[in-house]
N, C-alpha and C positions, 0 to 999 in steps of 0.2 A: 156310645151305647155298647156295652160289652156283649159278646156272644155267650149264649148258654148252650152247652152241648148236651144233646140227649142221644143216648144209645138205645136202639130198639133191636132186639135179637129175634130174628125170624127163621134162621136156619142154622144147621151145623156147618163146620168148616170155616173157611176164612173168606171174607168178602173182598171185593176188588180194592177196598181201602186198607186192608190188612188188619181189621179189628179182630181181637181175640174171640174165638168161639163162633165167628160169623155174625152177620148182622147188617144193619143199615145205619148209617150215620146221618143224623139230621141236624141242621143248625137252626135255631130259632133266634132271630134278631130282636130281642127285646130284653128289658131289664125285669128282674123280679122273679116271681114264681111261675113255673111252667105247669099248667093244669091239664086235665084230660083233653079238653078241646084244643088247646095249643098243640099237644102232642099228636092228636089225630090230624090236625091240619098240616103239620109238618110231614107226617107220614104220607098224607094224600099227595102233597106237592112233590115229595121225593119219589114216590112209586107211580105217580100219574094216575091215581085211582080217585074215585069220588070221596068227599069228606065223610059221607054216610058210611061207605065201606070201610074206611080207615077208622072211623069211630067205632063201628062194630068189632073190628079187630082189637082195638084198645080195650073195650068192654069185655070181650071174650077172654083176653089174656088176664085181665084183673080178676075176673070171675073164677077162672081156672085156678089161679095162684091162691085166691082166697079160700076156695073150696078145698083144695089139697091141704093147705095149712090147717084149716079148721078140722080136718080129719086126722091130723097128727102127722101128715107126710111132709117130708122135706123137699122144697123146690130149689134146685140148684141150677143157676144160669151161669156157665162158665165165663169167667172174666168180668161178670157183673156182681154176683153175690148169691147168698142163700137166704131163703125165707124158711123159717120153721116156727114151731110151737114150743114155747118154754113153759114148763110146769113149775109152779111155785108151791112149795110144801105149806101145810098149815103151820102156824107158829103163834107164839105169845108175843104181844107188843104192849107198849104202855100208852095210855091216854096222856098226852102231854099237859092237858089242863089239870087233870086230877091225880095223875100218877098211878091210876088204877090199871091192873093188868087186864088186857083185852085179847080174846082169842080171834086170830085172823084166819079165815077159812082157806083151804087149798084153792088155788086158782091157776089159770093158764093165760098166756098173753102171746101175741105174735112177736117175732123177732126177725131182724134182718142183719146179716153180717156181710159187709161189702167184700167183693173179691179184690185180689191184688191189682189187676188191671184197672179197676174202678178207682182204688185208693191212689194208684200212681197218677191216674188222670187228674183227679181232684187235687192232689199234691203238686201238680205241674211237672211231674217227672216223665210223663208220657210224650 
């Protein structure tokens, strides 16, 4: 069963394990996808707090990131990545079935760019 590494950044500076930008390193011993509940359980075990408190922290972080990006703000977590809002301009496209020109309205979408430390970790260079 492979380890899935999850980084949770809770403070600035460097943590005792030397992670960039500070944070807590959690190991979740299971295969597959890590969901919010798994993340909250790992944080609770690591910090010695209740699962309810850890779950509230996970929810608060997600809500704050979501709200900031929705307002058009950039959320930068050093060593992890940047969340931001990408604007897509209105354009003309073609209906593939009929070949007819179709107007596509202006839209926006959330985006994530991983930081170098995250890329290196995933690539096995860290």
